[in-house]
VODREN-773086 format. One line per field, with one value per residue: residue number from 1; residue in three letters; x, y, z of N, C-alpha, C in turn. Coordinates in steps of 0.2 Angstrom, whole numbers, plus 5000, padded with zeros to 4 digits. Layout:
<rs>
resi <- (NUM:...)
resn <- (ALA:...)
n_east <- (X:...)
n_north <- (Y:...)
n_up <- (Z:...)
ca_east <- (X:...)
ca_north <- (Y:...)
ca_up <- (Z:...)
c_east <- (X:...)
c_north <- (Y:...)
c_up <- (Z:...)
</rs>
This chain:
<rs>
resi <- (1:2:3:4:5:6:7:8:9:10:11:12:13:14:15:16:17:18:19:20:21:22:23:24:25:26:27:28:29:30:31:32:33:34:35:36:37:38:39:40:41:42:43:44:45:46:47:48:49:50:51:52:53:54:55:56:57:58:59:60:61:62:63:64:65:66:67:68:69:70:71:72:73:74:75:76:77:78:79:80:81:82:83:84:85:86:87:88:89:90:91:92:93:94:95:96:97:98:99:100:101:102:103:104:105:106:107:108:109:110:111:112:113:114:115:116:117:118:119:120:121:122:123:124:125:126:127:128:129:130:131:132:133:134:135:136:137)
resn <- (MET:PRO:ARG:PHE:VAL:SER:SER:PHE:ARG:ALA:GLY:ALA:CYS:ASP:TYR:VAL:LYS:LYS:PRO:PHE:SER:LEU:MET:VAL:LEU:ARG:GLU:ARG:ILE:ALA:ALA:LEU:LEU:GLU:ARG:GLY:GLU:LYS:ARG:SER:GLY:LEU:TYR:VAL:ASP:ARG:ARG:TYR:ARG:PHE:ASP:PHE:ALA:SER:LEU:ASP:PHE:SER:VAL:ASP:GLY:LYS:LYS:MET:TYR:LEU:GLY:SER:THR:GLU:SER:LYS:LEU:LEU:ALA:VAL:LEU:VAL:LYS:ASN:ALA:GLY:ASN:VAL:LEU:SER:ARG:ALA:ALA:LEU:THR:ASP:ALA:LEU:TRP:GLU:GLY:GLY:GLU:GLU:LEU:ASN:GLU:ASN:ALA:LEU:SER:VAL:ALA:ILE:SER:ARG:LEU:ARG:GLY:ARG:LEU:GLY:GLU:LYS:SER:ILE:SER:THR:ILE:TYR:GLY:LEU:GLY:TYR:MET:TRP:VAL:GLY:ASP:ARG:GLU)
n_east <- (5015:5014:5001:4995:4997:4988:4977:4977:4975:4963:4955:4957:4962:4972:4982:4985:4998:4999:5007:4995:4992:4978:4975:4981:4975:4961:4964:4968:4956:4948:4954:4952:4938:4936:4942:4934:4922:4925:4928:4914:4907:4902:4900:4903:4901:4900:4888:4884:4878:4881:4876:4882:4880:4867:4861:4857:4855:4858:4857:4861:4854:4842:4833:4838:4835:4843:4847:4853:4864:4869:4871:4881:4891:4893:4898:4911:4917:4917:4925:4937:4940:4947:4956:4959:4949:4949:4939:4938:4941:4930:4920:4923:4922:4908:4901:4902:4913:4907:4894:4884:4888:4883:4892:4889:4884:4891:4893:4879:4876:4885:4880:4867:4869:4877:4866:4858:4866:4873:4882:4895:4901:4907:4920:4926:4940:4948:4952:4957:4948:4936:4933:4929:4925:4916:4911:4920:4923)
n_north <- (5340:5349:5361:5362:5349:5341:5346:5342:5328:5328:5331:5342:5349:5358:5372:5389:5400:5415:5431:5431:5430:5437:5432:5420:5413:5413:5405:5393:5389:5388:5377:5367:5366:5362:5350:5343:5343:5335:5323:5320:5317:5328:5341:5357:5373:5389:5388:5374:5361:5346:5332:5318:5307:5308:5309:5321:5334:5350:5364:5381:5383:5376:5361:5345:5331:5315:5301:5284:5281:5293:5300:5292:5294:5308:5308:5302:5310:5323:5318:5317:5330:5341:5333:5323:5311:5295:5288:5274:5273:5279:5272:5259:5263:5266:5255:5240:5227:5214:5218:5220:5233:5246:5255:5269:5272:5279:5291:5296:5297:5306:5317:5318:5322:5334:5342:5344:5350:5360:5365:5369:5363:5350:5346:5342:5333:5332:5317:5312:5311:5315:5330:5336:5352:5361:5376:5384:5399)
n_up <- (5620:5605:5601:5588:5584:5592:5587:5573:5576:5581:5570:5562:5546:5542:5545:5550:5553:5563:5558:5544:5527:5520:5507:5505:5515:5510:5498:5503:5510:5499:5492:5501:5501:5488:5488:5497:5489:5478:5484:5489:5478:5472:5460:5456:5447:5440:5431:5432:5443:5450:5458:5460:5469:5473:5461:5457:5446:5440:5429:5427:5438:5435:5437:5430:5422:5419:5409:5413:5406:5402:5414:5419:5409:5410:5424:5422:5413:5420:5432:5426:5422:5411:5405:5391:5385:5377:5364:5366:5379:5385:5381:5387:5401:5401:5396:5401:5396:5385:5382:5368:5356:5347:5335:5335:5347:5358:5352:5350:5364:5369:5361:5365:5379:5377:5372:5382:5392:5385:5371:5372:5384:5383:5375:5359:5354:5340:5333:5344:5356:5369:5380:5396:5398:5405:5412:5406:5396)
ca_east <- (5014:5012:4994:4993:4997:4982:4971:4977:4973:4956:4952:4959:4966:4976:4982:4988:5001:5000:5002:4994:4990:4971:4974:4984:4969:4956:4966:4968:4949:4945:4957:4949:4931:4936:4943:4928:4916:4928:4926:4907:4904:4898:4904:4899:4904:4895:4882:4882:4879:4880:4877:4882:4878:4859:4859:4853:4859:4855:4860:4859:4849:4836:4834:4838:4835:4848:4847:4859:4870:4871:4874:4888:4895:4895:4903:4917:4920:4919:4930:4943:4940:4953:4960:4956:4947:4948:4932:4938:4941:4924:4916:4924:4919:4901:4898:4907:4914:4902:4888:4884:4888:4883:4897:4886:4881:4894:4891:4873:4877:4888:4876:4861:4872:4877:4859:4855:4871:4875:4887:4902:4903:4911:4924:4929:4947:4948:4957:4959:4942:4932:4936:4924:4927:4912:4909:4925:4922)
ca_north <- (5340:5355:5362:5360:5341:5338:5349:5337:5322:5329:5331:5347:5346:5363:5377:5395:5404:5422:5434:5427:5434:5435:5429:5414:5410:5411:5400:5387:5388:5386:5371:5362:5365:5359:5343:5340:5342:5329:5316:5319:5317:5335:5346:5364:5379:5395:5386:5367:5358:5339:5328:5311:5303:5308:5310:5327:5338:5356:5369:5387:5383:5373:5354:5342:5323:5312:5294:5281:5281:5300:5302:5288:5297:5314:5307:5300:5316:5327:5315:5318:5336:5344:5328:5320:5303:5292:5285:5267:5273:5281:5266:5254:5265:5266:5248:5235:5221:5209:5220:5222:5240:5249:5260:5275:5273:5284:5298:5298:5299:5313:5322:5320:5326:5341:5345:5345:5354:5365:5362:5370:5360:5344:5348:5336:5334:5327:5312:5310:5310:5321:5332:5340:5359:5365:5383:5389:5402)
ca_up <- (5613:5602:5600:5582:5583:5594:5582:5568:5579:5582:5564:5558:5540:5540:5550:5547:5558:5562:5555:5538:5521:5519:5500:5507:5519:5505:5493:5507:5511:5492:5490:5505:5499:5482:5489:5499:5483:5474:5489:5491:5472:5470:5455:5456:5444:5439:5428:5433:5449:5449:5464:5458:5474:5473:5454:5457:5442:5438:5424:5428:5443:5433:5438:5424:5422:5415:5410:5417:5402:5402:5421:5420:5405:5414:5429:5420:5410:5426:5436:5422:5418:5408:5402:5385:5386:5370:5363:5369:5387:5387:5379:5392:5406:5401:5393:5403:5391:5384:5379:5361:5356:5340:5334:5336:5354:5361:5349:5353:5371:5369:5358:5371:5385:5375:5371:5389:5396:5381:5366:5373:5390:5381:5369:5355:5352:5334:5332:5351:5360:5372:5386:5400:5400:5410:5411:5403:5390)
c_east <- (5011:5004:4991:4993:4990:4976:4971:4973:4965:4952:4953:4963:4971:4977:4986:4991:5000:5006:5001:4992:4983:4971:4976:4978:4964:4958:4966:4961:4946:4948:4953:4942:4931:4937:4937:4922:4919:4926:4919:4904:4900:4903:4900:4904:4899:4888:4880:4883:4876:4882:4877:4880:4870:4856:4854:4857:4855:4860:4857:4853:4842:4838:4834:4838:4840:4847:4853:4865:4873:4874:4881:4893:4898:4899:4910:4921:4922:4925:4937:4943:4947:4958:4956:4955:4945:4941:4932:4938:4934:4919:4917:4922:4911:4898:4903:4907:4908:4896:4889:4884:4888:4888:4895:4884:4884:4893:4885:4873:4879:4883:4870:4864:4874:4871:4856:4860:4873:4882:4894:4905:4907:4914:4926:4936:4948:4954:4959:4953:4938:4935:4930:4928:4922:4910:4914:4922:4927)
c_north <- (5347:5356:5360:5353:5338:5341:5344:5330:5323:5330:5337:5345:5352:5368:5383:5399:5411:5425:5430:5432:5432:5431:5422:5410:5408:5405:5393:5384:5384:5379:5366:5360:5361:5351:5340:5339:5336:5323:5315:5318:5323:5339:5352:5369:5384:5392:5379:5365:5351:5336:5321:5306:5302:5308:5316:5332:5344:5360:5375:5388:5379:5364:5350:5334:5320:5304:5291:5282:5288:5302:5298:5292:5304:5313:5306:5306:5321:5325:5317:5325:5339:5339:5325:5313:5301:5289:5278:5268:5275:5275:5260:5257:5265:5259:5243:5229:5217:5211:5222:5229:5242:5254:5267:5277:5279:5291:5300:5300:5305:5319:5324:5324:5333:5345:5347:5351:5360:5363:5363:5366:5354:5346:5342:5338:5329:5323:5309:5307:5316:5323:5337:5347:5363:5371:5387:5392:5406)
c_up <- (5610:5600:5594:5580:5585:5590:5576:5570:5580:5576:5560:5552:5539:5546:5547:5553:5557:5562:5548:5533:5521:5512:5501:5510:5514:5500:5497:5508:5504:5491:5495:5503:5493:5483:5492:5494:5480:5478:5489:5484:5469:5465:5455:5452:5443:5436:5431:5441:5448:5455:5461:5463:5474:5466:5454:5452:5440:5433:5425:5432:5441:5434:5431:5426:5417:5415:5412:5413:5402:5408:5421:5415:5408:5420:5427:5417:5416:5430:5433:5419:5416:5404:5396:5386:5379:5370:5366:5376:5389:5386:5385:5399:5407:5400:5394:5398:5391:5381:5372:5360:5349:5341:5336:5343:5358:5358:5351:5360:5372:5367:5363:5376:5383:5374:5377:5393:5392:5377:5368:5380:5389:5374:5365:5353:5346:5334:5339:5355:5363:5378:5390:5400:5404:5408:5408:5396:5387)
</rs>
């Protein structure tokens, strides 16, 4: 059996044959780290660090506390980063059917979250919904 097959069976998730490009190696490592962060419920960029498993949130290295609705909203937005989420989709994700909901509840939750994270972190796509943009400037 080839050596790399036994390595995969032992838990390896990639291999690189010699000679290899340092740039390719860096990109493969970055992709694996990103996959691991997504699986673990961790989001990290230059400004933000969100650990959804332990509900540990920080902005620019400063710890921040979020209410349950804010943390659920942030999790849904971050999980769908770069995708526009309609108000209806966000409402369904935050308040499962049956709960009485004020028309304004989502707007208030978005506003509070922007106040804690920065106005540019969540983009409003008029007529469509909201999108997590994070640290893009």
